[in-house]
N, C-alpha and C positions, 0 to 999 in steps of 0.2 A: 889734456884730460878728455876722456871719451864721453860723448853725449849719448846717454842711454835711451832717451825718448825715441829718437828715430830708429834705433836698433830694435827696440821692442815693437814699435809700430810695423816695421818691415817684416819681422818674423811672424807677427800676427797676420799681416796681409798674405804672406806666402802660405801660411797654414790654411787660411780660409780659401785661397785660390786653389790650393792642392786638393782640398776636400771637395770643392765644387767640381773641379776638373775630373776627379776620379769618378764621381757620380755620373756626369754627362759624357765623359770620355770613353768609358767602357762600352756603352751601347753604340756610340759612333764608330769606335774601332772595330767592334764585332761586325757591324753592318758593312763597313768598308772591306773587311776581310772576306766576307762570305757572300755578299750580294753579287748577282750576275747582271745587274742593271747596266745597260749599255752607256748610260750617261753618268756613270759613277765618277768618272774623271772630273766632272764639274764640281762635285762635292769635295773631292780630294783637293782641287784647286782652291776652293774657298777655305778649307781647313788649313792649308799650307800658306795662304796669302800673307799672314803676319811674318813669315820667315823672310819674305823678299820686300815687303812694303816698308818704306821708311817709317820709323816710329812716330815722327811728327805728323805724317800724313794720316796714319791710322788714328793717332790721338785726336787730330782735328775732326775727323768724321765721327769718331765716338763722342766727342764733345757736342757735336751737332745732334747726334742721335739721342743723346741723353739730356739735352738742353730743355728748357721750359717750353719751347715751341714745338717739340716733338710729342707724339702720342705717349711714349714711355715717360718722358719728363713730366708731362701734364698729369698723367695718372699717378706717378710717384708723389708729385707735389700736392695733389688733392688728398692723398692718404696721409702723408707724413708732414705736410705743411712746409716743406722746403724742397729745393731742387736736388738733383743727383750730382751735378758737377761740383768739384771742390769739396766732396765729402768722402768718407771712407767707403761707403757703399758704392758710390760711383767709381772710385778707384779700384775696388774689388771687381766690379763688372768689367771694366776696361782691361784689367790684368788677366781675367779669365779668358777673354777673347785673344789677348796678345800672346798668352802662353799655351793656347789650345793645341797647336801642332806639336809642342814638346811633350804633351801627354799622349795625344792620340797616335802619332806616327810610330813610336816604339811599341805600343801595345798592338796596333794593327799588324805590324811586321811579325810580332811574336805569335799572334793568333793565326796568322796565315801559315805559319810553319808547323802548326799542329797537324798530325797525321789524320787525314779525313776518314780513314778506315776506323779509327777509334771512335770518332763522332758518329759514324754510321752504325757501328756496332752498338753503341749506347742507345741510339734511336730504335734499333731493331729490338733491343731488350726491353723497350717500353719506358725508358727514362725521358723525362720532359726536357725541353730545351734548357731551362734554368738549371736543372739538376746536372745535365751534361756539361753545362758551362762551368759550374762551381766544382764539380768532381773531376773533370777531365781537362777542359780547355784552360781554366785559370791556373791550376797547379803546373801545367806544362808551359805556361806563358809567364811564369813568375818573374823571370829575368827582365822581360820587356815591361811588365807592370812596374817593377821597382825602378827601372831606368826612367820611365815616364814620370814617376813621382819625383825622383831626385832632380831630373832635368827641369821640370816645371817649377819646382820649389826654388832651385838655384837661379833659374831665369827670372823669376819674380823678384828675388832679392836684388838683382842687378838692373832692374828697369829704370829708365831715366826719361826718355822722350815722351812715352805715353803717360807716365806718372806726372810729368810737368804739365802736359797739355790738359789732362782731365782732372788731376788732383791739385795742381798748383803747388804752393809751398807754404802750407799752414802748419806751424809747429804744433805737435801733439795731435793733429788730425790727418794730415796728408804728407807731412815731411818724412820721406823715407831716407834710408842710408845714402843712396846715390845722390839725392837732392842735397843732403847735409854735406856730403863730400864736396859737391860743386860750390855750395855756399862758403865753405871753409877755404877753398882755393881762391874764390873771388875776394875773400877777406884777407888773403895772404896768410891764413892760419894753417900752414902746411903740416904742422905737427898733429893737429886734430884730424886733418884730412888723411894723413898717413895712417893713423891708428885705425880709423874706420875702413880704409882701403885694405889694410893688412888683415882685418877681421874678415872681410868678404873674400879675400884671396885665400886665406886659410880654410874657410868653410867650403869654398868651391873645390879646393884641392882634396880635402877629406871626403867630400860628397862623391866626387868623381872616382876617387880611389876605391871607396867602398862599393860603388856601383860596378866598376870593372872587376873587382875581386869577387863580388857575389855572382856576377854573370859567368865568370870563368869557372867558379866552383859548381854552379848549376849545370852548365853544359858539359863539364868534365865528369861529373858524378852521374848525371842522368842515364847515360847509355848502359851503365852497369846494372841498372834496375829494370831494364826492359825485359 
């Protein structure tokens, strides 16, 4: 029988993380695509760090950074009366950092492919940067934006190491699908573990299929409208 509490919690977490990443990821991706700062590679390295850093290492340092002895942890505890580790809020913050490159990199690549002459023409005609972005850059980068959303959402669904380090395993609060699968395997309840694993597998396949189909349609149709 499927345990629905971890599933609902995981999809809630993925939705929150995607929303936050979309807000902070677009400005970062825009800056990385258009800045000429010579030290840009340092920022790119920081953004991409979660891709190569072991999740347990990242989770450990996030646990320390969000703990009661850190400025962020003390500030949060003074306001809300409890710490960030082993809470949904702490888990969301850790997941945002862990999934950041999956949102930023596809969008930055898409922004970088936009024809600069269109942007320059918009500026010459008096359009503001924000108007240029929403009327020209964003529509032309739709494939990259959708890819970033899908990848970060799917990546959050499958998190394990960072979730375990920062959120622990609290039913109804921080127990995600991946943690529930691990617990069921440890308890030799392979049937329940299989049901949840199949759910993640099916979602990942559908999400990636839709992403590739959309990107193929966007880039196949767009040249006809130039």
